[in-house]
C-alpha positions as CSV (number, residue, x, y, z in Angstrom):
1,M,-0.2,0.3,0.1
2,A,2.6,2.5,1.2
3,A,4.5,1.9,-2.3
4,E,1.2,2.3,-4.3
5,S,0.5,5.4,-2.5
6,T,4.1,6.4,-2.8
7,D,3.4,6.0,-7.2
8,A,0.3,7.4,-7.1
9,T,1.9,10.8,-5.6
10,T,4.8,10.8,-8.3
11,D,2.4,10.2,-10.9
12,S,0.3,13.0,-9.3
13,A,3.3,15.6,-9.2
14,F,4.7,14.5,-12.3
15,G,1.6,15.3,-14.0
16,H,1.0,18.8,-12.2
17,I,4.5,19.9,-13.6
18,S,3.1,18.7,-16.7
19,R,0.5,20.5,-17.0
20,R,2.6,23.8,-15.5
21,K,5.2,23.6,-18.5
22,D,2.0,22.6,-21.3
23,V,0.8,26.0,-20.3
24,A,4.1,28.1,-19.6
25,F,5.2,26.9,-23.6
26,R,1.1,27.7,-24.5
27,L,1.9,31.9,-23.0
28,L,5.3,32.0,-24.5
29,A,4.0,30.8,-28.0
30,L,0.8,33.0,-27.8
31,A,3.3,36.1,-26.7
32,A,5.7,35.1,-29.6
33,T,2.4,35.5,-32.3
34,L,1.4,38.5,-30.4
35,V,4.9,39.9,-30.4
36,G,4.6,39.9,-34.3
37,I,1.1,40.5,-34.8
38,V,1.4,43.5,-32.9
39,S,4.4,45.0,-34.5
40,L,3.5,44.8,-37.7
41,A,0.0,46.3,-36.7
42,L,1.7,48.6,-35.1
43,L,4.1,49.7,-38.4
44,L,0.9,49.3,-40.7
45,T,-0.8,51.8,-38.8
46,N,2.4,54.2,-38.5
47,V,2.2,54.2,-42.1
48,A,-1.8,54.7,-42.8
49,V,-2.0,57.4,-40.5
50,D,1.3,59.3,-43.0
51,A,-0.6,58.5,-46.1
52,V,-3.9,59.8,-45.4
53,G,-4.2,63.1,-47.3
54,W,-1.7,61.9,-49.7
55,L,-3.0,58.8,-50.8
56,D,-6.0,60.2,-53.4
57,W,-7.2,59.5,-57.1
58,G,-4.6,61.7,-58.4
59,F,-1.4,60.7,-56.8
60,L,-3.1,56.7,-58.6
61,T,-3.4,58.6,-62.1
62,S,-0.4,60.8,-62.2
63,P,3.0,60.9,-62.7
64,P,6.2,61.3,-60.8
65,H,6.7,65.1,-60.3
66,P,9.0,67.3,-58.2
67,F,6.6,69.0,-56.2
68,P,5.4,66.7,-53.5
69,D,1.9,67.8,-53.6
70,Q,1.3,66.9,-57.2
71,A,3.9,63.6,-56.7
72,G,1.8,60.1,-58.6
73,F,2.5,56.8,-59.0
74,L,1.3,55.4,-61.8
75,P,3.7,54.9,-64.2
76,A,5.2,52.5,-61.4
77,I,2.3,50.9,-60.9
78,V,2.0,50.0,-64.6
79,G,5.4,49.2,-64.6
80,S,5.4,46.2,-61.1
81,L,1.8,45.0,-63.2
82,A,3.5,44.7,-66.2
83,I,6.6,42.8,-64.7
84,M,4.4,40.7,-62.8
85,L,2.5,39.2,-65.3
86,L,5.2,38.4,-67.3
87,I,7.6,36.7,-64.2
88,A,4.0,34.7,-63.9
89,L,3.9,33.3,-67.1
90,I,7.9,33.1,-67.6
91,T,8.0,31.5,-64.0
92,F,4.8,29.0,-63.9
93,P,5.1,26.8,-66.6
94,L,8.7,26.5,-65.9
95,G,9.1,25.9,-62.3
96,V,6.1,23.2,-62.7
97,G,7.4,21.6,-66.1
98,A,11.2,20.8,-63.6
99,A,9.2,20.5,-61.3
100,V,7.2,17.1,-62.4
101,Y,10.6,16.3,-64.2
102,L,12.3,15.7,-61.8
103,E,10.0,14.0,-59.2
104,E,8.1,12.1,-62.2
105,Y,10.7,11.2,-64.7
106,A,13.9,11.4,-63.4
107,S,15.9,8.7,-61.9
108,D,17.9,8.9,-58.7
109,G,21.0,9.0,-59.6
110,P,23.8,11.6,-59.2
111,L,23.2,14.1,-61.8
112,T,19.5,14.2,-59.9
113,T,21.1,14.8,-57.3
114,F,23.5,17.4,-58.5
115,I,20.6,19.1,-59.5
116,Q,18.2,19.2,-56.6
117,L,21.3,20.3,-54.3
118,N,21.9,23.2,-56.6
119,I,18.2,24.2,-57.1
120,A,17.8,24.5,-53.3
121,N,21.3,26.5,-52.8
122,L,20.0,28.8,-55.0
123,A,16.7,29.7,-53.8
124,G,18.6,31.4,-50.5
125,V,21.3,33.3,-53.1
126,P,21.5,37.1,-52.5
127,S,19.1,38.8,-55.0
128,I,21.5,41.1,-55.7
129,V,23.9,38.2,-57.2
130,Y,20.6,37.3,-59.5
131,G,20.8,41.6,-60.7
132,L,24.5,40.9,-61.6
133,L,23.5,37.6,-63.6
134,G,20.6,39.9,-65.7
135,L,22.8,42.1,-66.4
136,G,25.8,40.6,-67.8
137,L,22.7,37.8,-69.4
138,F,20.0,39.9,-70.6
139,V,21.5,43.4,-70.9
140,G,25.0,42.1,-71.6
141,M,25.0,38.6,-73.8
142,L,21.2,39.3,-75.2
143,D,21.0,42.9,-75.6
144,I,17.8,43.6,-74.5
145,G,18.3,46.8,-73.0
146,Y,18.9,48.5,-69.8
147,G,15.7,48.9,-67.6
148,S,13.4,47.3,-69.7
149,V,10.5,45.4,-68.8
150,I,11.3,42.3,-70.3
151,A,15.2,42.4,-69.0
152,A,13.0,43.4,-65.4
153,A,10.8,40.5,-65.9
154,F,13.6,37.7,-66.8
155,T,16.2,38.8,-63.8
156,V,13.3,38.9,-61.1
157,G,12.0,35.7,-62.6
158,L,14.9,33.9,-62.3
159,L,15.4,34.8,-58.6
160,I,12.0,33.1,-57.9
161,L,12.3,29.9,-60.0
162,P,14.3,27.5,-57.6
163,I,11.3,28.5,-54.8
164,V,8.6,28.2,-57.6
165,I,10.6,24.1,-58.5
166,I,11.0,23.4,-55.2
167,S,7.3,24.0,-53.7
168,A,5.8,22.5,-56.6
169,Q,8.0,19.6,-55.9
170,E,6.8,18.8,-52.6
171,A,3.2,19.6,-53.2
172,I,3.5,17.0,-56.3
173,R,5.5,14.6,-53.6
174,A,2.8,14.9,-51.3
175,V,0.2,13.1,-53.9
176,P,-0.8,9.8,-52.8
177,D,1.2,6.7,-54.7
178,S,-1.6,4.4,-54.2
179,Q,-3.3,7.2,-56.8
180,R,-1.2,6.7,-59.4
181,Q,-0.7,2.9,-59.0
182,A,-4.7,3.0,-59.5
183,S,-4.6,5.9,-62.6
184,Y,-2.1,2.8,-63.8
185,G,-4.4,-0.1,-62.6
186,M,-7.1,1.6,-65.0
187,G,-4.8,2.1,-68.4
188,A,-3.9,5.1,-68.2
189,T,-0.3,6.6,-69.5
190,K,2.2,8.3,-67.5
191,W,1.7,12.0,-68.5
192,Q,-2.6,11.1,-68.9
193,T,-2.0,10.0,-65.0
194,I,0.4,13.2,-64.3
195,R,-2.3,15.4,-66.2
196,N,-5.5,14.1,-64.6
197,V,-4.3,12.8,-61.1
198,V,-1.0,14.2,-60.2
199,L,-1.3,17.5,-60.8
200,P,-5.1,18.5,-59.9
201,R,-4.3,16.9,-56.7
202,A,-1.0,19.0,-56.7
203,M,-1.9,22.1,-57.8
204,P,-3.4,23.9,-54.2
205,G,0.2,23.3,-53.1
206,I,1.3,24.6,-56.8
207,M,-0.2,27.7,-56.0
208,T,0.5,28.6,-52.3
209,G,4.2,28.5,-53.7
210,T,3.7,30.7,-56.7
211,I,1.6,33.1,-54.1
212,L,4.5,33.3,-51.9
213,A,7.5,33.5,-54.3
214,L,5.7,36.5,-56.8
215,G,4.7,38.3,-53.5
216,R,8.5,38.8,-52.7
217,A,8.9,39.4,-56.4
218,I,7.1,42.3,-56.3
219,G,8.8,44.0,-53.5
220,E,12.5,43.3,-55.3
221,T,15.1,46.3,-55.5
222,A,18.5,44.9,-55.6
223,P,17.7,43.3,-59.3
224,L,16.4,46.1,-61.1
225,I,19.1,48.5,-59.3
226,M,21.6,46.1,-61.2
227,I,20.1,46.1,-64.4
228,A,19.9,50.1,-64.3
229,A,16.1,50.2,-64.3
230,P,15.5,53.9,-63.8
231,T,14.1,54.9,-60.0
232,T,11.6,57.0,-61.8
233,V,9.9,57.1,-65.4
234,F,7.6,59.7,-66.9
235,G,5.1,57.8,-69.0
236,V,3.7,53.4,-69.0
237,P,5.5,51.4,-70.3
238,T,4.4,50.7,-74.2
239,G,5.9,47.4,-75.1
240,L,8.7,44.9,-73.7
241,L,11.1,46.9,-74.7
242,S,9.8,49.9,-73.1
243,K,11.8,51.6,-70.1
244,V,10.5,50.3,-67.1
245,S,10.4,51.8,-62.9
246,A,8.5,49.9,-60.3
247,M,6.6,50.4,-57.4
248,P,9.9,49.9,-54.2
249,L,12.3,51.6,-57.3
250,Q,10.1,54.9,-57.3
251,I,9.4,54.5,-53.2
252,Y,13.2,54.4,-53.3
253,N,14.0,57.4,-54.8
254,W,11.4,59.2,-53.0
255,A,12.7,58.4,-50.4
256,S,16.3,60.1,-50.6
257,Y,14.2,63.4,-51.1
258,P,15.6,66.2,-48.7
259,Q,11.9,67.7,-47.9
260,Q,10.0,65.7,-45.3
261,A,6.7,65.5,-47.3
262,F,8.5,63.2,-49.8
263,Q,10.0,61.3,-46.7
264,Y,6.9,60.1,-44.5
265,G,3.5,61.7,-46.6
266,V,4.8,60.6,-50.4
267,V,6.3,57.0,-49.5
268,A,3.8,56.2,-46.9
269,A,1.0,56.7,-49.7
270,G,3.2,54.3,-52.0
271,V,4.1,51.9,-49.3
272,V,0.2,51.8,-49.0
273,T,-0.4,51.5,-52.9
274,L,2.0,48.7,-52.5
275,L,0.5,46.7,-49.6
276,V,-3.3,47.1,-51.2
277,I,-1.9,45.7,-54.7
278,L,0.2,42.8,-52.8
279,L,-2.6,42.1,-51.0
280,T,-4.9,41.8,-54.0
281,I,-3.3,39.5,-55.9
282,N,-2.5,37.5,-53.2
283,S,-6.1,37.6,-52.6
284,I,-6.9,36.7,-56.6
285,A,-4.5,33.7,-56.3
286,I,-5.7,32.4,-53.1
287,V,-9.1,32.6,-54.8
288,I,-8.1,30.2,-57.6
289,R,-6.4,27.7,-55.5
290,N,-9.6,27.5,-53.0
291,R,-11.2,26.5,-56.4
292,F,-8.6,24.0,-57.5
293,E,-9.5,22.5,-53.7
294,R,-12.8,22.4,-54.1
295,S,-12.6,20.4,-57.8
296,T,-10.4,17.9,-56.5
């Protein structure tokens, strides 16, 4: 009886300690979450307050101007949207195609391992290195123009391509192998299985990775500076070889102006516009992803 009483007391003490640790860990995790959320909310609130009085229809539809009360953001908005559209058209098929080959067709050999390792390493390369690559390859060798729309799209597209490939690989890898075997058992070829079984079920994960990659791309500045994209243009791009600026570049240029009105009011209005456009693009992509999820 004494031994049983001792064991019960030990179990009770252990249970109390475990519960205390569980509560402490939960509170610590909640505190970490709140720190991030509250800090972001305070930052966004501060920027939004500074943008009041500056962010209006004239700001969104006018070109840049030396005077802060007449400054506009239109060429940078159109330039960023044009670059993002080209990036999506370039990276999505290339990234998904590479992921399909590596996961479904490539054999598990040294060459495949080498390729996978390099893709993973490229995902962590600083963006300015891709800017130098774009300067040497697209501007220097291919001569598609300093700071042009297509040069900017190719350069930033290279930056996010490894991220798209890796996320697509993970999504394809998550599709149960039993579904592939069932498709083969019904007489489907490998391509039919990939098209009708693997890709539809992997598409929500692929879309998630692409959304995150495009979110990074729209805020990149260093690669655009390296390919000599102008910080300010006064007209919207009219073709793939037109000179183009982007929202981060224009905001960076305004921040360098000596006037307080530019450094706070106009910059804040540009930041709010950039965030709204980014959230709108992400929301549209999330809706498309959710439709894929429901259809599968």
